[in-house]
N, CA and C atoms as a LAMMPS dump frame, in Angstrom:
ITEM: TIMESTEP
0
ITEM: NUMBER OF ATOMS
450
ITEM: BOX BOUNDS ff ff ff
-5.0000000000000000e+02 5.0000000000000000e+02
-5.0000000000000000e+02 5.0000000000000000e+02
-5.0000000000000000e+02 5.0000000000000000e+02
ITEM: ATOMS id mol type element x y z
1 1 1 N -103.178 277.814 -42.751
2 1 2 C -102.118 276.675 -42.846
3 1 3 C -102.359 275.439 -43.826
4 2 1 N -103.506 275.375 -44.579
5 2 2 C -104.011 274.362 -44.549
6 2 3 C -104.213 273.996 -46.381
7 3 1 N -103.752 275.112 -46.456
8 3 2 C -103.22 275.135 -48.193
9 3 3 C -101.714 274.432 -48.141
10 4 1 N -101.019 274.913 -47.557
11 4 2 C -99.409 274.602 -47.319
12 4 3 C -99.627 272.576 -46.97
13 5 1 N -100.988 272.387 -45.763
14 5 2 C -100.449 270.957 -46.116
15 5 3 C -100.786 270.058 -47.289
16 6 1 N -102.145 271.052 -47.331
17 6 2 C -102.692 270.125 -49.294
18 6 3 C -101.173 270.114 -50.208
19 7 1 N -101.028 270.364 -49.92
20 7 2 C -99.903 270.833 -51.23
21 7 3 C -98.271 269.956 -50.754
22 8 1 N -97.935 269.662 -49.618
23 8 2 C -97.31 269.754 -49.01
24 8 3 C -97.559 267.769 -48.803
25 9 1 N -98.56 267.455 -48.859
26 9 2 C -99.326 266.118 -47.997
27 9 3 C -99.432 265.554 -50.257
28 10 1 N -99.718 265.926 -51.408
29 10 2 C -100.162 265.904 -51.666
30 10 3 C -98.34 265.106 -52.765
31 11 1 N -97.961 265.562 -52.292
32 11 2 C -96.344 265.957 -52.871
33 11 3 C -95.938 264.049 -51.997
34 12 1 N -96.083 264.837 -50.605
35 12 2 C -94.858 263.724 -49.772
36 12 3 C -96.106 262.333 -50.279
37 13 1 N -96.779 262.011 -50.509
38 13 2 C -97.803 260.317 -50.49
39 13 3 C -98.114 260.454 -52.484
40 14 1 N -97.634 261.403 -53.163
41 14 2 C -97.393 261.075 -54.621
42 14 3 C -97.058 259.902 -55.094
43 15 1 N -96.386 258.789 -53.971
44 15 2 C -95.894 257.835 -54.459
45 15 3 C -97.081 256.595 -54.376
46 16 1 N -98.458 256.944 -53.05
47 16 2 C -99.481 256.045 -53.657
48 16 3 C -99.955 255.887 -55.114
49 17 1 N -100.105 256.705 -55.81
50 17 2 C -100.146 256.876 -57.398
51 17 3 C -99.518 256.415 -58.246
52 18 1 N -98.2 256.648 -58.039
53 18 2 C -97.113 256.168 -58.741
54 18 3 C -96.518 254.765 -58.507
55 19 1 N -96.747 254.033 -57.247
56 19 2 C -96.58 252.643 -56.466
57 19 3 C -97.164 251.928 -56.004
58 20 1 N -98.217 252.198 -55.75
59 20 2 C -100.131 251.129 -55.493
60 20 3 C -101.073 252.121 -56.015
61 21 1 N -101.049 251.693 -57.009
62 21 2 C -101.669 252.164 -58.044
63 21 3 C -103.41 252.333 -57.258
64 22 1 N -103.044 253.763 -56.449
65 22 2 C -103.893 254.972 -55.485
66 22 3 C -104.13 255.583 -56.659
67 23 1 N -105.358 256.434 -56.085
68 23 2 C -105.545 257.701 -56.604
69 23 3 C -106.388 258.271 -56.1
70 24 1 N -106.186 260.178 -56.316
71 24 2 C -107.006 260.604 -54.76
72 24 3 C -107.984 260.82 -54.721
73 25 1 N -109.022 260.158 -54.356
74 25 2 C -110.472 259.612 -54.304
75 25 3 C -111.461 261.12 -53.904
76 26 1 N -110.446 261.711 -52.902
77 26 2 C -111.559 262.993 -51.814
78 26 3 C -110.461 264.003 -51.976
79 27 1 N -111.049 265.388 -52.028
80 27 2 C -109.446 266.659 -51.401
81 27 3 C -111.26 267.71 -50.498
82 28 1 N -110.8 267.39 -49.331
83 28 2 C -111.354 268.013 -49.322
84 28 3 C -110.925 269.747 -47.508
85 29 1 N -111.289 270.375 -48.152
86 29 2 C -110.741 271.465 -47.249
87 29 3 C -111.963 272.61 -46.569
88 30 1 N -112.522 272.92 -45.036
89 30 2 C -112.912 273.463 -44.518
90 30 3 C -112.669 273.867 -43.212
91 31 1 N -113.452 275.107 -42.411
92 31 2 C -113.05 275.391 -41.547
93 31 3 C -112.33 274.906 -40.417
94 32 1 N -113.044 273.129 -40.712
95 32 2 C -111.722 272.013 -39.673
96 32 3 C -110.93 271.547 -40.215
97 33 1 N -110.669 272.296 -41.362
98 33 2 C -108.892 271.227 -41.533
99 33 3 C -109.092 270.793 -43.076
100 34 1 N -108.261 270.014 -43.681
101 34 2 C -108.116 269.732 -45.1
102 34 3 C -108.04 268.196 -44.387
103 35 1 N -108.226 267.299 -45.627
104 35 2 C -107.793 266.076 -46.158
105 35 3 C -107.784 266.094 -47.64
106 36 1 N -107.253 264.389 -47.479
107 36 2 C -106.877 263.968 -49.063
108 36 3 C -107.48 261.909 -48.437
109 37 1 N -107.779 261.995 -49.751
110 37 2 C -108.022 260.442 -49.053
111 37 3 C -107.878 259.335 -50.579
112 38 1 N -106.157 258.475 -50.95
113 38 2 C -106.547 258.024 -51.976
114 38 3 C -106.74 256.049 -51.905
115 39 1 N -106.843 256.055 -52.658
116 39 2 C -107.562 254.699 -52.569
117 39 3 C -107.025 253.612 -53.597
118 40 1 N -107.324 252.413 -53.939
119 40 2 C -106.693 251.376 -54.807
120 40 3 C -108.215 250.858 -54.63
121 41 1 N -107.768 249.054 -55.112
122 41 2 C -109.196 248.109 -55.003
123 41 3 C -108.772 248.345 -53.895
124 42 1 N -107.992 247.712 -52.708
125 42 2 C -108.834 247.287 -51.143
126 42 3 C -108.364 248.079 -50.31
127 43 1 N -107.293 249.592 -50.559
128 43 2 C -107.491 250.051 -49.249
129 43 3 C -107.519 251.55 -49.096
130 44 1 N -107.587 251.896 -48.348
131 44 2 C -107.802 253.429 -48.449
132 44 3 C -107.123 254.203 -47.493
133 45 1 N -106.353 255.453 -47.398
134 45 2 C -105.391 256.413 -47.04
135 45 3 C -105.908 257.225 -46.834
136 46 1 N -106.717 257.589 -45.941
137 46 2 C -107.225 259.117 -45.262
138 46 3 C -105.625 260.136 -44.808
139 47 1 N -105.449 260.981 -45.202
140 47 2 C -104.5 261.855 -44.793
141 47 3 C -104.917 263.146 -44.354
142 48 1 N -105.888 263.333 -42.855
143 48 2 C -105.81 264.476 -42.167
144 48 3 C -105.835 265.987 -41.068
145 49 1 N -105.899 267.2 -41.462
146 49 2 C -104.471 268.133 -40.522
147 49 3 C -105.844 268.578 -39.932
148 50 1 N -105.763 268.368 -38.851
149 50 2 C -106.771 269.427 -38.174
150 50 3 C -105.507 270.458 -37.196
151 51 1 N -105.888 271.901 -37.712
152 51 2 C -105.561 272.911 -37.032
153 51 3 C -105.432 272.95 -35.58
154 52 1 N -106.948 272.853 -34.87
155 52 2 C -107.244 273.144 -33.751
156 52 3 C -106.328 271.888 -32.46
157 53 1 N -106.592 270.625 -33.65
158 53 2 C -105.883 269.505 -32.831
159 53 3 C -104.116 269.609 -33.06
160 54 1 N -103.723 270.635 -33.807
161 54 2 C -102.619 270.68 -33.828
162 54 3 C -101.466 269.569 -35.087
163 55 1 N -102.663 268.682 -35.217
164 55 2 C -101.858 267.642 -35.793
165 55 3 C -102.463 266.377 -36.948
166 56 1 N -101.287 265.939 -37.587
167 56 2 C -101.925 265.363 -39.088
168 56 3 C -102.243 264.147 -38.186
169 57 1 N -103.221 263.546 -38.853
170 57 2 C -103.679 262.211 -38.609
171 57 3 C -103.791 261.28 -39.849
172 58 1 N -103.539 259.533 -40.08
173 58 2 C -103.462 258.769 -41.068
174 58 3 C -104.057 257.909 -40.754
175 59 1 N -104.585 257.532 -41.518
176 59 2 C -105.761 255.829 -41.382
177 59 3 C -105.636 255.205 -42.033
178 60 1 N -105.144 253.898 -42.283
179 60 2 C -105.495 253.022 -43.67
180 60 3 C -106.796 252.274 -42.805
181 61 1 N -107.394 252.014 -44.592
182 61 2 C -108.223 251.961 -44.518
183 61 3 C -109.045 249.953 -45.029
184 62 1 N -109.498 249.175 -44.605
185 62 2 C -109.684 248.402 -44.909
186 62 3 C -110.927 248.528 -46.491
187 63 1 N -110.94 248.459 -47.515
188 63 2 C -112.649 248.774 -48.379
189 63 3 C -113.017 247.494 -47.982
190 64 1 N -115.182 247.804 -47.847
191 64 2 C -115.72 247.179 -47.964
192 64 3 C -116.731 247.326 -49.249
193 65 1 N -116.309 246.51 -50.268
194 65 2 C -117.214 245.947 -51.346
195 65 3 C -116.663 247.487 -51.637
196 66 1 N -115.338 247.699 -52.003
197 66 2 C -115.188 248.831 -53.202
198 66 3 C -115.602 249.967 -51.936
199 67 1 N -115.578 250.442 -50.495
200 67 2 C -115.816 252.096 -50.393
201 67 3 C -115.271 251.955 -48.731
202 68 1 N -115.316 252.85 -48.402
203 68 2 C -114.388 253.633 -46.819
204 68 3 C -115.565 252.943 -46.233
205 69 1 N -115.12 252.2 -45.192
206 69 2 C -115.305 251.611 -43.78
207 69 3 C -115.51 252.214 -43.306
208 70 1 N -116.927 252.39 -42.412
209 70 2 C -117.142 252.818 -40.671
210 70 3 C -116.262 253.097 -39.972
211 71 1 N -116.729 255.014 -39.835
212 71 2 C -115.523 254.911 -38.931
213 71 3 C -115.821 254.121 -37.841
214 72 1 N -116.675 253.542 -37.066
215 72 2 C -115.766 252.967 -35.583
216 72 3 C -116.149 251.043 -35.764
217 73 1 N -115.379 250.774 -37.25
218 73 2 C -115.368 249.726 -37.43
219 73 3 C -114.226 249.085 -36.944
220 74 1 N -113.555 247.338 -37.064
221 74 2 C -112.192 247.975 -36.845
222 74 3 C -111.693 246.935 -38.462
223 75 1 N -112.233 248.345 -39.016
224 75 2 C -111.549 247.807 -40.496
225 75 3 C -110.513 248.703 -41.361
226 76 1 N -110.779 249.935 -39.752
227 76 2 C -109.861 251.203 -40.594
228 76 3 C -108.652 251.38 -39.456
229 77 1 N -107.587 252.084 -39.332
230 77 2 C -107.052 252.168 -37.905
231 77 3 C -105.851 253.047 -38.811
232 78 1 N -105.229 253.813 -37.31
233 78 2 C -104.114 254.992 -37.241
234 78 3 C -103.212 254.564 -37.54
235 79 1 N -102.286 255.476 -38.354
236 79 2 C -100.472 254.319 -38.565
237 79 3 C -100.169 254.806 -37.313
238 80 1 N -100.728 256.096 -36.799
239 80 2 C -99.455 255.893 -35.01
240 80 3 C -99.393 254.527 -34.31
241 81 1 N -101.422 254.393 -34.559
242 81 2 C -101.157 252.482 -34.238
243 81 3 C -99.87 251.929 -34.585
244 82 1 N -99.97 251.901 -35.64
245 82 2 C -99.264 250.725 -36.547
246 82 3 C -97.563 251.361 -36.344
247 83 1 N -97.455 251.819 -36.378
248 83 2 C -96.141 252.715 -36.209
249 83 3 C -95.629 252.227 -34.76
250 84 1 N -96.433 251.899 -33.647
251 84 2 C -96.214 251.633 -32.612
252 84 3 C -95.941 250.496 -32.184
253 85 1 N -95.997 249.31 -33.636
254 85 2 C -96.01 247.888 -33.214
255 85 3 C -94.446 247.915 -33.897
256 86 1 N -94.459 248.558 -35.18
257 86 2 C -93.384 248.326 -36.173
258 86 3 C -92.612 249.748 -36.271
259 87 1 N -92.798 250.73 -35.891
260 87 2 C -91.263 251.469 -36.179
261 87 3 C -91.214 252.561 -35.283
262 88 1 N -91.506 252.268 -34.101
263 88 2 C -91.946 252.785 -32.69
264 88 3 C -90.781 254.688 -32.662
265 89 1 N -89.738 254.482 -32.661
266 89 2 C -88.846 256.076 -32.845
267 89 3 C -89.247 257.07 -34.081
268 90 1 N -90.509 256.407 -35.399
269 90 2 C -91.01 257.313 -36.018
270 90 3 C -92.677 258.088 -35.407
271 91 1 N -92.4 257.744 -33.579
272 91 2 C -93.624 258.393 -33.4
273 91 3 C -93.926 259.72 -33.31
274 92 1 N -94.604 260.622 -33.742
275 92 2 C -93.804 262.373 -33.751
276 92 3 C -95.255 262.167 -32.567
277 93 1 N -94.414 263.497 -31.582
278 93 2 C -94.779 264.022 -30.244
279 93 3 C -96.186 264.937 -30.903
280 94 1 N -97.261 264.9 -29.726
281 94 2 C -98.28 265.412 -30.447
282 94 3 C -98.616 267.09 -29.657
283 95 1 N -98.218 268.059 -30.213
284 95 2 C -98.319 269.073 -29.62
285 95 3 C -99.616 269.751 -28.433
286 96 1 N -99.295 269.804 -27.732
287 96 2 C -100.131 270.784 -26.435
288 96 3 C -100.013 272.039 -26.498
289 97 1 N -101.406 272.645 -26.184
290 97 2 C -101.42 273.889 -25.884
291 97 3 C -101.093 274.056 -24.689
292 98 1 N -100.049 275.718 -24.534
293 98 2 C -100.116 276.727 -26.364
294 98 3 C -99.234 276.585 -26.901
295 99 1 N -98.873 275.54 -26.726
296 99 2 C -97.414 275.587 -28.485
297 99 3 C -97.941 275.477 -29.581
298 100 1 N -96.828 276.225 -29.936
299 100 2 C -97.79 276.031 -31.699
300 100 3 C -97.486 275.159 -32.521
301 101 1 N -98.544 275.46 -33.578
302 101 2 C -97.764 274.652 -34.733
303 101 3 C -96.785 275.637 -35.624
304 102 1 N -95.809 275.493 -36.064
305 102 2 C -94.606 275.76 -37.394
306 102 3 C -95.697 275.258 -39.1
307 103 1 N -94.962 276.053 -39.465
308 103 2 C -95.337 276.162 -41.033
309 103 3 C -94.093 274.843 -41.107
310 104 1 N -92.765 274.707 -40.65
311 104 2 C -92.19 273.394 -40.748
312 104 3 C -92.146 272.952 -39.721
313 105 1 N -93.006 272.212 -38.642
314 105 2 C -93.935 271.551 -37.669
315 105 3 C -94.728 270.939 -38.568
316 106 1 N -95.293 271.083 -39.499
317 106 2 C -96.532 270.474 -40.445
318 106 3 C -95.357 270.231 -41.817
319 107 1 N -94.499 270.314 -42.096
320 107 2 C -93.758 269.73 -43.402
321 107 3 C -93.752 268.825 -42.888
322 108 1 N -92.779 268.886 -41.5
323 108 2 C -91.998 267.583 -40.615
324 108 3 C -93.175 266.173 -40.417
325 109 1 N -94.184 266.664 -40.699
326 109 2 C -94.592 265.984 -39.407
327 109 3 C -95.609 264.923 -40.705
328 110 1 N -96.305 265.513 -42.155
329 110 2 C -96.202 265.065 -42.584
330 110 3 C -95.645 264.198 -43.656
331 111 1 N -95.017 264.654 -43.776
332 111 2 C -93.424 264.314 -44.678
333 111 3 C -92.652 263.029 -43.501
334 112 1 N -93.026 262.783 -42.909
335 112 2 C -92.211 260.946 -41.458
336 112 3 C -93.569 260.932 -41.297
337 113 1 N -94.719 261.212 -41.209
338 113 2 C -95.77 260.355 -41.701
339 113 3 C -96.148 259.384 -43.082
340 114 1 N -95.889 260.15 -44.393
341 114 2 C -95.582 259.557 -45.652
342 114 3 C -94.508 258.662 -45.564
343 115 1 N -93.614 258.971 -44.63
344 115 2 C -92.511 257.868 -45.064
345 115 3 C -92.875 256.645 -44.025
346 116 1 N -93.597 257.061 -42.601
347 116 2 C -94.134 255.642 -42.579
348 116 3 C -94.928 255.289 -43.187
349 117 1 N -95.762 255.241 -44.168
350 117 2 C -96.991 254.384 -44.767
351 117 3 C -95.567 253.842 -45.524
352 118 1 N -95.408 254.238 -46.051
353 118 2 C -94.111 253.657 -47.313
354 118 3 C -93.052 252.773 -47.296
355 119 1 N -92.674 252.935 -45.824
356 119 2 C -91.557 251.818 -45.208
357 119 3 C -92.391 251.188 -44.167
358 120 1 N -93.823 251.115 -43.721
359 120 2 C -94.407 250.522 -43.085
360 120 3 C -95.588 249.752 -43.466
361 121 1 N -96.345 249.935 -44.079
362 121 2 C -97.926 249.625 -44.748
363 121 3 C -97.993 249.474 -46.022
364 122 1 N -96.437 248.731 -46.532
365 122 2 C -97.446 248.67 -48.006
366 122 3 C -97.621 246.903 -48.394
367 123 1 N -97.877 246.188 -46.957
368 123 2 C -98.602 244.621 -46.774
369 123 3 C -100.055 245.43 -46.974
370 124 1 N -100.452 246.531 -45.933
371 124 2 C -101.825 247.177 -46.268
372 124 3 C -102.099 247.362 -47.912
373 125 1 N -101.379 248.239 -48.03
374 125 2 C -101.15 249.194 -49.039
375 125 3 C -101.079 248.072 -50.635
376 126 1 N -101.131 246.645 -50.695
377 126 2 C -101.662 245.67 -50.885
378 126 3 C -102.473 244.574 -50.74
379 127 1 N -103.06 244.886 -49.573
380 127 2 C -104.678 244.201 -49.245
381 127 3 C -104.157 242.881 -47.905
382 128 1 N -102.683 242.81 -47.464
383 128 2 C -103.227 242.163 -46.702
384 128 3 C -102.98 243.028 -45.619
385 129 1 N -104.213 242.682 -44.917
386 129 2 C -104.243 243.351 -43.326
387 129 3 C -104.761 242.387 -42.149
388 130 1 N -103.527 241.471 -42.719
389 130 2 C -103.448 240.136 -40.987
390 130 3 C -102.84 241.148 -40.356
391 131 1 N -102.316 242.619 -40.181
392 131 2 C -102.136 243.028 -38.887
393 131 3 C -102.826 243.698 -38.365
394 132 1 N -103.881 244.014 -38.901
395 132 2 C -105.595 244.559 -38.244
396 132 3 C -105.788 244.459 -37.087
397 133 1 N -105.52 242.097 -36.731
398 133 2 C -106.154 241.882 -35.131
399 133 3 C -105.359 242.579 -33.961
400 134 1 N -103.861 243.018 -34.355
401 134 2 C -103.078 243.377 -33.502
402 134 3 C -102.686 244.428 -33.229
403 135 1 N -103.731 245.268 -34.289
404 135 2 C -103.989 246.761 -34.206
405 135 3 C -104.863 246.997 -33.186
406 136 1 N -106.013 246.285 -33.488
407 136 2 C -107.271 246.154 -33
408 136 3 C -106.845 246.06 -31.417
409 137 1 N -106.095 245.193 -30.074
410 137 2 C -105.904 245.48 -29.092
411 137 3 C -105.256 246.145 -29.2
412 138 1 N -104.513 247.128 -29.248
413 138 2 C -104.002 248.281 -29.287
414 138 3 C -105.051 248.98 -29.283
415 139 1 N -106.099 249.604 -29.906
416 139 2 C -107.021 250.205 -29.8
417 139 3 C -107.981 250.084 -28.722
418 140 1 N -108.222 248.326 -28.533
419 140 2 C -108.937 248.17 -27.706
420 140 3 C -108.334 248.673 -25.356
421 141 1 N -107.507 248.069 -25.974
422 141 2 C -106.559 248.438 -24.454
423 141 3 C -105.869 250.207 -24.644
424 142 1 N -106.175 250.792 -25.415
425 142 2 C -106.331 251.933 -25.272
426 142 3 C -107.434 252.854 -24.426
427 143 1 N -108.72 251.847 -24.927
428 143 2 C -110.573 252.367 -24.629
429 143 3 C -110.071 251.714 -23.238
430 144 1 N -109.81 250.3 -23.215
431 144 2 C -110.202 250.221 -21.277
432 144 3 C -108.887 251.192 -20.609
433 145 1 N -107.704 251.271 -20.847
434 145 2 C -106.763 252.852 -19.148
435 145 3 C -107.86 253.367 -19.823
436 146 1 N -108.364 254.265 -20.924
437 146 2 C -109.179 255.525 -21.042
438 146 3 C -110.295 255.014 -19.736
439 147 1 N -111.381 254.139 -19.755
440 147 2 C -112.313 253.687 -19.238
441 147 3 C -111.756 253.89 -17.232
442 148 1 N -110.452 253.55 -17.289
443 148 2 C -110.395 253.026 -15.634
444 148 3 C -109.814 255.103 -15.361
445 149 1 N -109.48 254.877 -16.773
446 149 2 C -108.707 256.452 -15.358
447 149 3 C -109.584 257.84 -15.728
448 150 1 N -111.021 257.454 -15.591
449 150 2 C -112.066 258.382 -15.806
450 150 3 C -112.854 258.658 -14.84
């Protein structure tokens, strides 16, 4: 399904090129999944399909000196956290084993996430990262809850 993901994601996220001066800077596919990375002067959007997790992840990144930030920094956040703040109705339920991902599930997820970026992350795509402190609070709160649950 990685080929399907790449095909659908390239089409669904084409608006990044057409409307936000992004370019496709990376296209990868391996045994662990596939990903596309789009980048303009301020922002990168990484779209990744992980078959093992049966999920699509979208990461919104503030570029540091034109480069992707360190993974563990607060310069990148998952689209899911942004949607929690701005459009909770777009929240996509992650499948759990033994539920299997269908081709239609994958298409729907990619298209929904593309709509989420287009509809709710335009400020970030234009280099306005003022929402990032709120996203950082969500991530830190989740980490605290995880630690308490251990």
